[in-house]
C-alpha positions as CSV (number, residue, x, y, z in Angstrom):
1,M,-180.5,117.4,80.4
2,L,-179.6,121.1,80.8
3,T,-178.2,121.3,77.4
4,A,-181.1,119.8,75.8
5,Y,-183.4,122.2,77.5
6,R,-181.5,125.1,76.4
7,R,-181.5,123.8,72.9
8,L,-185.0,123.5,72.9
9,K,-185.8,126.7,74.4
10,T,-183.6,128.1,71.7
11,E,-185.5,126.4,69.0
12,L,-188.8,127.6,70.3
13,E,-187.6,131.2,70.6
14,K,-186.1,131.4,67.1
15,H,-189.1,129.7,65.5
16,S,-192.0,130.4,67.8
17,N,-194.4,131.3,65.1
18,E,-193.6,128.2,63.0
19,Y,-194.6,126.0,66.3
20,L,-197.5,128.1,67.1
21,L,-198.9,127.6,63.6
22,F,-198.4,124.0,63.6
23,V,-200.3,123.5,67.0
24,F,-203.1,125.9,65.8
25,S,-203.3,123.6,62.7
26,L,-203.9,120.5,64.9
27,I,-206.7,121.9,66.9
28,I,-209.2,122.6,63.9
29,P,-208.6,119.4,62.2
30,G,-208.8,117.8,65.8
31,I,-212.3,119.2,66.3
32,V,-213.4,118.3,62.9
33,C,-212.1,114.7,63.7
34,L,-214.3,114.6,66.7
35,F,-217.5,115.6,65.3
36,A,-216.9,113.4,62.2
37,L,-216.2,110.3,64.3
38,N,-219.2,110.9,66.5
39,A,-221.3,111.2,63.3
40,F,-220.0,107.8,61.9
41,L,-220.5,106.1,65.3
42,E,-224.0,107.4,65.5
43,I,-224.7,106.2,61.9
44,T,-223.5,102.6,62.7
45,E,-225.2,102.6,65.8
46,R,-228.6,103.4,64.2
47,L,-227.8,101.2,61.4
48,Q,-227.4,98.3,63.6
49,A,-230.9,99.3,65.0
50,D,-232.5,99.5,61.8
51,E,-233.4,103.1,62.2
52,L,-232.2,104.3,58.9
53,I,-233.9,102.0,56.7
54,K,-236.6,104.5,55.6
55,F,-234.1,107.2,55.0
56,D,-232.1,104.9,52.7
57,D,-235.3,103.6,50.8
58,M,-236.5,107.3,50.4
59,I,-233.1,108.7,48.9
60,T,-232.5,105.6,47.0
61,E,-236.0,105.7,45.2
62,F,-235.3,109.3,44.4
63,V,-232.0,108.7,42.9
64,H,-233.0,105.7,40.8
65,S,-235.8,107.8,39.5
66,F,-233.2,109.4,37.1
67,R,-232.0,106.2,35.7
68,S,-231.7,106.0,32.0
69,D,-229.5,104.2,29.5
70,T,-227.5,107.4,28.5
71,F,-227.2,108.6,31.9
72,T,-226.1,105.3,33.3
73,K,-223.2,105.6,31.1
74,V,-222.1,108.7,32.3
75,V,-222.5,107.7,35.7
76,T,-220.7,104.5,35.1
77,F,-217.8,106.8,33.9
78,I,-217.9,108.8,36.9
79,T,-217.8,105.8,39.2
80,D,-214.8,104.6,37.5
81,L,-213.0,107.6,38.4
82,G,-213.1,106.2,41.9
83,D,-211.8,102.9,41.1
84,V,-208.2,101.3,41.2
85,T,-207.7,101.7,37.3
86,A,-208.2,105.5,37.2
87,Y,-206.0,106.0,40.3
88,A,-203.1,103.7,38.8
89,I,-203.4,106.4,35.8
90,I,-204.0,109.5,37.7
91,I,-201.2,109.0,40.4
92,P,-198.2,108.8,37.8
93,L,-199.6,111.8,36.0
94,I,-199.5,113.7,39.3
95,A,-196.1,112.7,39.9
96,A,-194.9,113.7,36.6
97,L,-196.8,117.2,36.9
98,L,-195.3,117.9,40.3
99,Y,-191.6,116.8,39.2
100,Y,-192.0,119.2,36.4
101,H,-192.9,122.0,38.8
102,G,-190.3,120.9,41.2
103,H,-187.7,118.1,41.4
104,H,-188.6,117.0,44.9
105,R,-192.3,117.8,44.8
106,W,-193.0,114.2,43.1
107,K,-192.8,112.9,46.7
108,L,-196.1,114.3,47.4
109,S,-197.5,111.7,44.8
110,L,-196.1,109.1,47.2
111,Q,-198.0,110.5,50.1
112,A,-201.2,110.5,47.8
113,T,-200.6,106.8,47.5
114,I,-200.1,106.2,51.0
115,V,-203.3,108.0,51.7
116,L,-205.3,106.1,49.1
117,L,-203.9,102.4,50.0
118,S,-204.1,102.9,53.8
119,A,-207.9,104.2,53.3
120,F,-208.6,101.1,51.2
121,L,-207.2,98.9,53.9
122,L,-209.1,100.8,56.6
123,N,-212.2,100.5,54.5
124,V,-211.8,96.6,54.3
125,G,-211.5,96.3,57.9
126,I,-214.5,98.4,58.8
127,K,-216.6,96.4,56.2
128,H,-215.8,93.2,57.5
129,L,-216.4,94.4,61.1
130,I,-220.0,95.7,60.3
131,S,-220.6,93.1,57.5
132,R,-223.7,94.9,56.1
133,P,-225.0,93.1,53.0
134,R,-225.3,95.1,49.7
135,P,-228.6,96.2,48.1
136,L,-230.6,93.4,46.5
137,E,-228.7,92.2,43.4
138,E,-231.8,93.0,41.0
139,L,-231.4,96.6,41.8
140,R,-227.7,96.8,40.7
141,L,-226.5,98.0,37.3
142,V,-222.8,96.9,37.8
143,V,-221.1,94.0,39.5
144,A,-220.0,94.6,43.2
145,H,-218.3,92.3,45.7
146,S,-217.6,92.4,49.4
147,Y,-219.8,94.0,52.0
148,S,-221.7,97.4,51.8
149,F,-220.8,99.6,54.7
150,P,-219.1,101.8,54.3
151,S,-218.7,102.7,50.5
152,G,-215.2,102.1,49.6
153,H,-215.5,104.3,46.5
154,S,-216.8,107.2,48.7
155,M,-214.1,106.8,51.2
156,S,-211.3,106.3,48.7
157,A,-212.5,109.2,46.6
158,I,-212.6,111.8,49.5
159,A,-209.3,110.4,51.1
160,F,-207.6,110.7,47.6
161,Y,-209.3,113.6,45.9
162,G,-209.4,115.4,49.1
163,F,-205.7,115.2,49.3
164,L,-205.5,116.4,46.1
165,I,-207.6,119.5,47.2
166,Y,-205.1,120.0,50.0
167,L,-202.2,119.8,47.6
168,T,-204.1,122.3,45.4
169,Y,-204.9,124.8,48.1
170,K,-200.9,124.5,49.3
171,H,-199.1,124.8,45.9
172,V,-201.3,126.2,43.3
173,T,-200.7,130.0,43.3
174,N,-203.2,131.3,41.0
175,T,-206.2,132.0,43.0
176,L,-208.8,131.6,40.1
177,L,-207.4,128.3,38.9
178,K,-207.2,127.1,42.6
179,I,-210.7,127.7,43.3
180,L,-211.7,126.1,39.9
181,L,-209.8,122.9,40.6
182,I,-211.1,122.7,44.1
183,L,-214.6,123.0,42.9
184,V,-214.0,120.3,40.2
185,Q,-212.6,118.0,42.9
186,V,-215.3,118.4,45.5
187,L,-218.0,117.8,42.6
188,L,-216.0,114.7,41.4
189,I,-216.0,113.5,45.2
190,L,-219.8,114.0,45.5
191,S,-220.6,112.5,42.0
192,I,-218.6,109.4,42.8
193,G,-220.7,108.9,45.9
194,L,-224.0,109.4,44.5
195,S,-222.8,107.2,41.6
196,R,-222.7,104.3,43.9
197,V,-226.3,104.7,45.1
198,Y,-227.4,105.4,41.4
199,L,-225.7,102.0,40.2
200,G,-227.6,100.3,43.1
201,V,-224.5,98.8,44.6
202,H,-224.7,100.9,48.1
203,F,-227.2,102.5,50.4
204,P,-227.2,106.3,51.0
205,T,-225.9,105.6,54.5
206,D,-223.0,103.5,53.1
207,V,-221.9,106.7,50.9
208,L,-222.3,109.1,53.9
209,A,-220.4,107.0,56.2
210,G,-217.5,106.5,53.6
211,F,-217.3,110.2,53.2
212,I,-217.2,110.7,56.9
213,A,-214.4,107.8,57.5
214,G,-212.4,109.0,54.5
215,L,-212.3,112.6,55.9
216,V,-211.2,111.7,59.3
217,W,-208.5,109.4,57.5
218,L,-207.5,112.2,55.3
219,I,-207.3,114.6,58.4
220,I,-205.3,112.2,60.3
221,C,-202.8,111.5,57.2
222,I,-202.3,115.2,56.5
223,V,-201.3,115.9,60.3
224,V,-198.9,113.0,60.2
225,F,-197.4,114.4,57.2
226,N,-197.1,117.8,58.5
227,F,-195.5,116.6,61.9
228,I,-192.8,114.4,59.9
229,N,-192.2,117.7,57.6
230,L,-191.8,119.9,60.7
231,Y,-189.7,117.0,62.3
232,R,-187.4,116.9,59.3
233,K,-186.9,120.7,59.3
234,R,-186.0,120.7,63.0
235,Q,-183.3,118.0,62.1
236,V,-181.9,119.8,59.4
237,R,-181.8,123.2,61.5
238,K,-179.8,121.1,64.1
239,K,-177.3,120.1,61.6
240,G,-176.9,123.7,60.5
241,L,-178.2,123.0,56.9
242,N,-180.8,124.9,54.9
243,P,-184.0,122.7,54.4
244,H,-185.0,122.3,50.7
245,P,-188.0,124.4,49.8
246,D,-189.9,121.5,48.2
247,H,-189.7,119.2,51.2
């Protein structure tokens, strides 16, 4: 017991800055998660009380006013970027790119896959729990199945592309390129969400709730990955080895 205490004390003294930074990195995400979760529960509660119908109708009518044959083709392409086929193409490309820039960084694409799949499963669970029907079929421009709340495309988009934003911020060294990539990815996330309303397969509150739920899950996943990474570094230090810079 005493030996373990001394080891812990030595570890904290040698790497105090690293542990303090890790603890600090938990505080802000934790606060964001609390506010986001509260917003999600508030939307769900008001939804069940039919208090958001007017809001949904107003936003939907506004978005549908932009419908045209040409614009519909563009929006359909955008919404497809938040579908399983697009992810099946993007993830291997990211793995190849990461491998090219660092032999062990391809593992980050595995983390992106975990974030995406777990967000999808969580979305399915919430949908069946809430069981909100989709908008009327005559309003839909594409085929959609399952329940409506929250939007699976929106939740997956912010979870997956949000994780790419995190990787971009962490690994892209060129400041201008970093800002540009982040702006493009943020715009893509928002566009995928709006596309679901435009195509008539979701209510605006479905999209908003999907964004919130996806953000909460993204933060949880990043915190877990960072915790695992910190644990692995500590284990490597205990063995007296040098951790690989790409781990």
